[in-house]
C-alpha positions as CSV (number, residue, x, y, z in Angstrom):
1,M,91.2,122.6,148.4
2,T,89.7,124.4,145.4
3,T,92.9,126.0,144.1
4,T,96.6,125.2,144.3
5,P,98.5,128.4,144.9
6,S,101.9,128.4,143.5
7,A,101.2,124.8,142.3
8,V,104.3,125.0,140.0
9,D,107.6,126.4,141.4
10,A,108.3,127.6,137.9
11,G,111.3,129.8,138.6
12,P,114.6,128.8,137.0
13,A,117.6,128.1,139.2
14,T,118.9,131.7,138.5
15,P,115.9,134.0,139.2
16,L,115.1,136.2,136.2
17,A,114.9,140.0,136.7
18,G,111.6,141.9,136.6
19,P,108.1,141.6,138.0
20,E,106.5,138.1,138.1
21,L,103.9,137.1,135.6
22,R,100.8,135.8,137.5
23,V,99.7,132.7,135.6
24,V,96.5,131.0,136.5
25,V,95.6,127.6,134.9
26,V,91.9,126.7,134.7
27,N,92.1,122.9,134.5
28,G,89.1,121.3,132.9
29,S,90.2,117.7,133.3
30,P,88.4,115.5,135.7
31,N,91.4,113.2,136.0
32,R,94.4,113.4,138.3
33,P,97.0,113.0,137.0
34,S,96.1,113.8,133.4
35,K,97.7,114.3,130.0
36,T,96.1,117.8,130.0
37,M,98.1,118.8,133.0
38,G,101.2,117.0,131.7
39,L,101.0,119.3,128.7
40,V,100.4,122.4,130.9
41,D,103.5,121.5,132.9
42,V,105.6,121.7,129.8
43,V,104.1,125.1,128.9
44,L,104.9,126.4,132.4
45,E,108.4,125.1,132.3
46,T,109.0,126.7,128.9
47,L,107.5,130.0,130.0
48,A,109.6,130.0,133.2
49,G,112.7,130.0,131.0
50,M,111.5,133.3,129.5
51,L,110.0,135.2,132.4
52,P,109.8,135.2,136.1
53,L,106.4,133.8,137.0
54,E,104.1,132.5,139.8
55,A,101.7,129.8,138.7
56,S,98.6,128.5,140.3
57,R,95.9,126.1,139.3
58,I,92.1,125.9,139.6
59,D,90.7,122.4,139.3
60,V,87.1,122.9,138.3
61,Y,86.1,119.3,139.0
62,R,87.3,119.7,142.6
63,L,85.5,123.0,143.5
64,G,82.7,121.1,145.2
65,P,79.0,121.6,145.7
66,G,79.5,125.4,146.3
67,F,80.4,125.5,142.7
68,T,78.3,122.8,141.0
69,G,75.1,123.9,142.8
70,A,75.6,127.6,141.9
71,V,73.4,129.1,139.2
72,E,74.5,132.7,139.7
73,R,77.7,134.3,141.0
74,E,75.9,135.3,144.1
75,D,75.2,131.6,144.9
76,V,78.8,130.5,145.2
77,T,80.6,129.8,148.5
78,P,83.6,132.0,149.6
79,D,86.2,129.5,148.4
80,V,84.7,129.4,144.9
81,E,84.4,133.2,144.8
82,A,88.1,133.3,145.6
83,A,88.9,130.9,142.7
84,L,86.8,133.0,140.3
85,R,88.5,136.2,141.5
86,Q,91.9,134.5,141.1
87,A,91.2,133.8,137.4
88,E,89.9,137.3,136.9
89,I,93.0,139.0,138.1
90,A,95.6,136.8,136.4
91,D,98.1,138.3,134.1
92,L,97.9,135.2,131.9
93,L,95.1,132.7,132.0
94,I,95.8,129.2,130.6
95,A,92.6,127.5,129.6
96,A,93.3,123.8,129.6
97,I,90.9,121.1,128.6
98,P,90.6,117.5,127.4
99,V,88.3,117.4,124.4
100,Y,84.9,116.0,125.3
101,R,82.5,115.2,122.4
102,G,84.1,117.8,120.2
103,S,84.1,120.6,122.8
104,Y,85.1,121.5,126.3
105,P,83.8,119.7,129.4
106,G,80.6,121.0,131.0
107,M,82.3,121.9,134.3
108,F,84.9,124.0,132.5
109,K,82.1,125.9,130.8
110,H,80.2,126.3,134.1
111,F,83.2,128.0,135.6
112,F,83.2,130.6,132.9
113,D,79.5,131.0,133.2
114,L,80.2,132.4,136.6
115,I,83.0,134.7,135.6
116,D,82.0,138.4,135.3
117,Q,81.3,139.2,131.6
118,Y,83.9,142.0,131.5
119,A,86.5,140.7,133.8
120,L,88.5,139.1,131.1
121,A,88.4,141.9,128.6
122,N,91.9,142.4,127.1
123,K,93.3,139.6,129.3
124,L,95.8,137.3,127.7
125,V,94.5,133.7,127.4
126,L,96.5,130.7,126.2
127,L,94.5,127.9,124.8
128,V,95.6,124.3,125.6
129,A,93.8,121.1,124.8
130,T,94.4,117.3,124.6
131,G,92.4,114.8,122.7
132,G,92.4,111.2,121.3
133,G,93.4,112.2,117.8
134,E,94.6,115.1,115.7
135,H,91.1,115.9,114.5
136,H,90.3,117.0,118.0
137,A,92.6,120.0,117.5
138,L,89.7,121.8,115.9
139,V,88.4,122.5,119.4
140,L,90.9,125.3,119.8
141,E,89.4,127.3,117.0
142,H,85.8,126.1,116.9
143,A,85.0,126.1,120.7
144,L,87.7,127.7,122.9
145,R,88.5,130.8,120.9
146,P,84.9,131.8,120.4
147,L,84.3,131.3,124.1
148,F,86.9,133.8,125.0
149,A,86.0,136.1,122.2
150,F,82.7,136.6,124.0
151,F,84.7,137.9,127.0
152,Q,86.7,140.2,124.7
153,A,89.9,138.5,125.9
154,L,93.1,138.5,123.9
155,T,93.8,134.8,123.0
156,V,97.4,134.0,122.1
157,P,97.4,133.5,118.4
158,V,99.0,130.0,118.5
159,G,97.0,127.4,120.5
160,I,98.6,124.3,121.8
161,F,97.1,120.8,121.2
162,A,98.5,117.3,121.8
163,S,96.9,114.0,121.0
164,A,97.1,110.8,123.0
165,G,99.9,109.4,120.9
166,D,102.1,112.4,121.8
167,F,102.5,111.1,125.4
168,D,104.0,108.3,127.4
169,G,101.5,108.2,130.3
170,I,101.2,111.9,131.1
171,T,104.7,112.8,129.9
172,L,104.8,114.8,126.6
173,L,107.3,113.2,124.2
174,N,106.5,114.6,120.8
175,P,109.2,117.2,119.8
176,R,106.8,118.8,117.4
177,V,104.5,119.8,120.2
178,H,107.4,121.0,122.3
179,G,108.4,123.2,119.3
180,R,104.9,124.6,119.0
181,I,104.9,125.5,122.7
182,Q,108.1,127.4,122.3
183,M,106.8,129.2,119.2
184,A,103.5,130.1,120.8
185,L,105.2,131.6,123.9
186,A,108.1,133.3,122.1
187,D,105.6,135.1,119.8
188,V,104.1,136.9,122.9
189,A,107.0,137.0,125.3
190,D,107.4,140.7,125.1
191,L,103.7,141.3,125.6
192,L,103.6,138.9,128.6
193,G,106.5,140.7,130.2
194,A,104.8,144.0,129.8
195,R,101.6,142.5,131.5
196,A,103.4,141.1,134.5
197,T,102.1,142.7,137.7
198,G,103.3,140.4,140.5
199,T,106.2,141.2,142.8
200,R,109.0,138.7,143.3
201,A,109.5,138.0,146.9
202,T,113.0,138.6,148.2
203,G,114.5,137.2,151.4
204,S,117.8,136.5,153.1
205,A,119.4,133.1,152.9
């Protein structure tokens, strides 16, 4: 499968009021499981404590030949088109990557090469990255933010980075990174709530 709809059941035990925030994670990691997704899981758990949300994930390394062989948007297969469209209509896009040679992985960039140039205009984008050491944090400002500036997206001011030493396996341990996640999301919580367009499903017990 190319995407994982509702990959994270991010709602708290007591549902929060209001429309759901449609969150789409574009995962640029080739590994499963990965530190990158371990970091994203903490982001989603933190965000779910602030707003009702529905989260889904696009694993770019698992989109298959209908993605890797496409040069133009018209070349993609229907399932890849659905993944691209999913990213384009998100209320919040989480761009999540492992740092590769000082930048984002090629498959991650290829995904955004196929996104419509104006589809992300004014869309909220949260930048998330992992790397071997603290010096890799520069990827947030030097690579990811300029990429989404091209699309005229609204990147969340505080990006989130964690180095290999912040994890035990794929579990984020560093309280400093947890605090940065809380700060990054709290800064834009009102804006995120205002952007929510999803409808919370209701049903009888």
